[in-house]
C-alpha positions in Angstrom: -30.9 -1.8 78.4 -33.0 0.9 76.8 -35.5 0.0 73.9 -38.0 1.9 72.1 -41.3 0.7 72.0 -45.2 2.1 71.6 -47.3 2.3 74.4 -49.9 -0.5 74.9 -48.2 -3.5 73.6 -47.9 -6.6 75.9 -44.4 -8.3 76.0 -42.9 -11.0 77.8 -39.0 -9.8 78.7 -37.8 -6.9 81.0 -36.4 -4.2 78.8 -37.0 -0.6 78.8 -38.7 0.7 75.6 -39.2 4.0 74.3 -41.2 5.1 71.4 -39.0 7.2 68.9 -40.0 9.7 66.3 -41.0 13.1 67.5 -44.0 13.0 65.4 -45.4 10.3 67.4 -46.3 12.2 70.4 -47.0 9.4 72.9 -46.0 8.5 76.3 -42.7 6.6 77.0 -43.4 3.0 78.4 -41.4 0.2 80.1 -42.0 -2.5 77.8 -39.8 -5.7 76.5 -39.6 -7.4 73.3 -37.9 -10.5 71.7 -35.7 -9.8 68.8 -37.2 -11.3 65.6 -34.8 -13.7 63.9 -33.4 -12.7 61.0 -31.0 -14.0 58.4 -28.4 -12.4 56.5 -27.0 -12.9 53.0 -23.5 -14.2 52.9 -21.1 -12.6 50.2 -22.3 -14.0 46.7 -25.0 -16.2 48.2 -28.3 -16.8 46.1 -31.2 -18.9 46.0 -30.4 -22.4 44.5 -29.6 -22.2 40.7 -32.0 -25.1 39.7 -35.1 -23.3 40.9 -34.3 -20.4 38.7 -34.2 -22.6 35.7 -37.4 -24.3 36.7 -38.9 -21.6 38.2 -42.3 -21.8 36.3 -42.8 -25.5 36.1 -45.2 -27.8 38.0 -43.2 -30.8 37.6 -42.0 -31.9 41.1 -39.1 -34.3 41.6 -39.7 -38.0 42.5 -38.8 -38.8 45.6 -37.1 -42.2 47.0 -39.5 -43.9 49.2 -38.7 -43.6 53.0 -36.2 -40.9 52.0 -36.5 -37.8 54.2 -38.3 -34.5 53.1 -36.1 -32.1 51.5 -37.1 -28.5 52.7 -36.1 -25.0 51.7 -37.1 -21.7 53.1 -39.6 -19.5 51.5 -41.6 -16.2 52.3 -45.1 -16.2 52.3 -46.8 -12.8 52.9 -49.9 -13.3 55.0 -52.1 -10.9 56.8 -51.5 -10.1 60.4 -53.9 -9.1 63.2 -53.6 -5.6 62.4 -54.6 -6.1 58.6 -50.8 -5.7 57.5 -49.4 -7.8 54.9 -46.3 -9.3 56.3 -43.7 -11.7 55.4 -43.4 -15.0 57.4 -40.5 -17.5 56.6 -41.5 -21.2 56.6 -39.5 -24.7 55.6 -41.5 -25.8 52.6 -41.1 -29.0 50.5 -38.6 -28.6 48.1 -39.9 -28.5 44.5 -39.0 -27.5 41.0 -42.5 -25.6 40.6 -41.6 -22.7 43.1 -43.7 -20.0 41.9 -46.7 -22.3 42.0 -46.1 -24.0 45.3 -45.6 -20.3 46.7 -49.1 -19.4 45.8 -50.8 -22.6 46.9 -49.4 -21.9 50.5 -51.2 -18.7 50.4 -54.7 -20.5 50.0 -57.2 -20.2 53.2 -57.4 -24.1 54.3 -54.6 -25.4 52.0 -51.2 -26.5 53.6 -50.3 -23.5 55.1 -53.1 -23.9 57.7 -50.9 -26.0 60.3 -48.0 -23.5 59.7 -49.7 -20.2 60.7 -48.4 -18.3 63.5 -50.8 -16.8 65.9 -52.7 -13.7 64.7 -51.9 -14.5 60.8 -54.1 -15.6 58.1 -53.9 -17.1 54.7 -54.8 -14.5 51.9 -56.5 -16.1 48.9 -60.0 -17.6 49.4 -60.8 -21.6 50.2 -60.9 -23.7 47.3 -58.6 -21.4 45.0 -56.5 -23.5 42.3 -53.5 -21.9 41.1 -51.0 -22.1 38.1 -48.2 -20.1 37.2 -46.6 -19.4 34.3 -43.1 -17.4 33.9 -42.1 -15.2 31.2 -38.4 -15.3 31.5 -37.6 -12.3 29.0 -40.1 -10.2 30.6 -39.2 -11.2 34.1 -42.9 -11.7 34.9 -44.7 -14.4 36.7 -48.4 -14.8 35.6 -50.5 -16.1 38.4 -53.7 -17.9 37.1 -56.5 -18.5 39.4 -59.8 -20.4 39.4 -63.1 -18.9 39.8 -63.0 -19.3 43.4 -60.4 -16.4 43.7 -63.2 -13.9 43.0 -65.0 -14.6 46.4 -62.7 -12.7 48.6 -63.6 -9.7 50.6 -63.5 -6.4 48.8 -61.9 -4.8 51.5 -59.0 -7.1 51.4 -58.2 -6.7 47.8 -55.2 -4.4 47.7 -53.7 -6.7 50.4 -54.5 -9.7 48.5 -52.5 -8.3 45.4 -49.9 -7.0 47.5 -49.5 -10.5 49.1 -49.5 -12.4 45.6 -46.9 -9.8 44.2 -44.4 -9.7 47.1 -44.4 -13.2 47.7 -43.7 -14.2 44.1 -41.0 -11.2 43.5 -38.8 -12.5 46.7 -37.4 -14.9 43.8 -34.2 -13.1 42.0 -35.5 -13.3 38.4 -39.2 -12.1 39.1 -39.7 -8.3 39.0 -43.8 -8.1 38.3 -46.9 -10.2 38.4 -49.8 -10.4 36.0 -53.1 -11.8 37.0 -55.5 -14.3 35.1 -58.4 -16.0 35.9 -59.2 -19.1 34.1 -56.8 -18.4 31.4 -58.0 -14.7 30.9 -55.6 -12.0 31.7 -56.9 -9.2 34.3 -56.5 -5.5 33.7 -58.0 -5.1 37.0 -58.6 -7.1 40.1 -62.0 -8.8 39.9 -63.9 -7.4 42.8 -62.9 -3.7 43.6 -61.0 -3.1 40.1 -57.9 -2.2 41.7 -55.4 -1.5 38.6 -53.0 -4.2 37.5 -52.1 -2.8 33.9 -49.4 -4.6 32.4 -48.0 -6.0 35.6 -47.9 -5.2 39.3 -44.5 -4.9 41.1 -42.9 -4.1 44.4 -42.2 -0.3 43.1 -46.4 -0.4 43.6 -45.8 -0.2 47.3 -47.1 -2.2 50.3 -49.1 -1.5 53.4 -49.5 2.0 52.4 -49.5 4.8 55.3 -52.1 7.7 55.5 -50.3 10.3 53.5 -49.6 13.7 54.8 -48.1 14.9 51.8 -50.4 16.5 49.4 -48.5 16.9 46.3 -48.8 13.6 44.8 -46.8 14.5 41.5 -43.9 16.0 43.5 -43.7 12.9 46.1 -42.5 9.4 46.0 -43.6 6.6 47.6 -40.6 4.9 49.9 -40.6 1.3 51.7 -39.7 1.6 55.4 -39.7 -1.3 58.0 -40.8 -1.0 61.5 -41.8 -3.5 64.1 -45.1 -5.1 65.3 -45.9 -7.7 67.9 -48.1 -10.4 68.7 -47.9 -12.0 72.0 -44.0 -13.0 72.0 -43.9 -13.0 68.4 -41.9 -9.5 67.0 -41.5 -9.4 63.6 -40.5 -6.7 60.7 -43.4 -5.2 58.7 -42.8 -3.2 55.4 -44.6 0.1 54.9 -44.7 2.6 51.9 -44.9 6.2 52.9 -45.2 9.0 50.5 -42.4 11.8 51.1 -41.6 15.0 49.1 -39.1 14.3 46.3 -35.6 14.8 47.1 -32.4 14.9 45.6 -30.9 12.4 48.4 -33.5 9.9 48.6 -31.3 7.8 50.6 -31.1 10.4 53.4 -34.7 10.8 53.2 -35.3 7.1 53.8 -33.3 7.6 57.1 -34.7 10.7 58.2 -38.0 8.9 57.9 -37.3 5.9 60.0 -35.9 8.2 62.6 -39.2 10.0 62.5 -40.9 6.5 63.7 -44.0 5.0 62.8 -47.2 6.8 61.7 -49.3 7.3 64.6 -52.6 5.6 63.0 -50.8 2.5 63.2 -49.7 -0.2 66.1 -46.2 -0.4 64.7 -43.0 0.1 66.8 -39.7 0.9 66.3 -36.2 0.6 68.5 -34.6 3.8 67.3 -34.2 6.0 70.3 -35.3 9.9 70.4 -32.4 12.0 69.8 -30.8 10.0 67.3 -29.8 11.9 64.0 -27.5 12.1 61.1 -24.3 13.9 61.4 -23.9 14.2 57.4 -25.3 13.2 54.2 -25.1 9.5 53.5 -22.4 8.3 51.2 -22.8 5.9 48.4 -20.1 4.0 46.6 -20.2 0.7 44.8 -23.5 -0.3 46.0 -22.7 0.5 49.9 -24.3 3.4 51.6 -22.5 4.5 54.7 -24.6 6.7 57.5 -22.9 8.3 60.4 -25.1 8.8 63.4 -24.5 10.4 66.9 -24.2 8.5 69.8 -28.1 8.2 70.5 -28.2 5.7 67.7 -26.5 3.2 70.3 -29.0 1.7 72.9 -27.2 -1.5 74.2 -24.7 -2.6 76.4 -25.0 0.8 78.3 -25.3 2.7 75.3 -22.3 1.1 73.7 -23.4 -0.9 71.0 -26.2 -0.9 68.3 -29.2 -3.2 68.9 -30.0 -5.7 66.3 -33.4 -4.3 65.9 -32.1 -0.5 64.7 -29.6 -2.6 62.5 -32.1 -4.4 60.8 -34.5 -1.9 60.3 -31.7 0.3 58.7 -30.4 -2.5 56.3 -34.0 -3.8 55.6 -35.2 -0.1 54.6 -32.0 1.3 52.9 -31.6 -2.0 50.4 -35.4 -1.5 49.3 -33.6 1.7 47.3 -32.4 0.9 43.9 -28.5 0.2 43.7 -28.4 -0.2 47.8 -26.8 -3.7 48.5 -25.2 -3.3 52.0 -25.1 -0.8 54.8 -22.1 0.6 56.8 -22.9 2.1 60.2 -20.6 5.0 61.8 -21.1 7.1 65.0 -19.5 10.1 65.3 -17.4 9.6 62.0 -16.0 6.2 63.5 -16.5 2.7 62.2 -16.0 1.1 65.2 -19.4 0.3 66.3 -20.3 -2.7 68.4 -23.3 -4.9 67.8 -25.9 -6.3 70.7 -23.6 -9.3 71.2 -20.3 -7.3 71.8 -18.9 -8.3 68.4 -17.4 -5.5 66.3 -19.8 -4.4 63.1 -16.4 -4.8 61.0 -18.1 -4.8 57.6 -21.1 -3.4 55.8 -24.3 -5.6 56.3 -26.1 -6.9 53.3 -30.1 -7.6 53.0 -31.3 -10.6 54.6 -32.2 -13.6 52.5 -35.4 -14.2 54.7 -37.2 -12.0 57.3 -39.3 -13.3 60.4 -37.6 -16.4 60.6 -38.6 -17.2 64.1 -40.1 -20.6 65.3 -43.9 -20.4 66.5 
């Protein structure tokens, strides 16, 4: 079974992994990895409606005595051992104040402490108190913090802002985030003065790569997903890379995925050297169809696409506006097998939750 992986990362299964992307310039290595678990969206599936209606409230439902606690999956954006902002999905107690709860689970020493995977840490300073208000018409969550918020490490300011933003914007009707301290609006972050303006959103990016594009005016940031590993925990990491403006940004996203992760990072890919697009991606009614040569297949004696390759493509492409699903073709044929041996018969939608492994 052939895999692509970066040299120097310890793994526990016996698989052959090779670094993808001619820009990497590293030696190939025999490595092994466990596929990170990922839950895909079924047709028409969404978060519970009652959570949208009470998204900014603080009130929690009254539970009957001795009744089992009901939980729901939530993404928390934490900092991993490489300093990257990464989502991890946890089962949290169901509550009506979902925005406030999500931020409370980002506080160091708070309820997330016993849930943290190895190598991950909470992002908000210990003792930080949180309140959240929701402006429905503006689709904006206002995160109001206590004075303890100001005690974070200045070098982690951008990571903290990204963590807050991506955690809150996991909810369907939240597009951007504003910051307050003790009820006062903040146009910049309080320590290193990172601009917030009228709100911070996912379009501002996450985990910025060192850019080789000198012309900022004629370039654009795109979010790509690669892999990282800590022990036997393999997970997906979003990064923002600046690319030259293109008439076909979807094709540029695929080309950047094929090029692989930055040589300055510890990130990995499962896309083999030699994989390439055979023609331009086709877009219709929210579905992008991408046609590759057979090098995209790296499972079952090179007859099937791995779960990791499929996930990297779907996660990255559905970050583009208007893209809801991805269809894979090989040499113009839609009869592609998954690693399980089952046919990939339908376009694949974005997952509800990412990095859902048990730790």
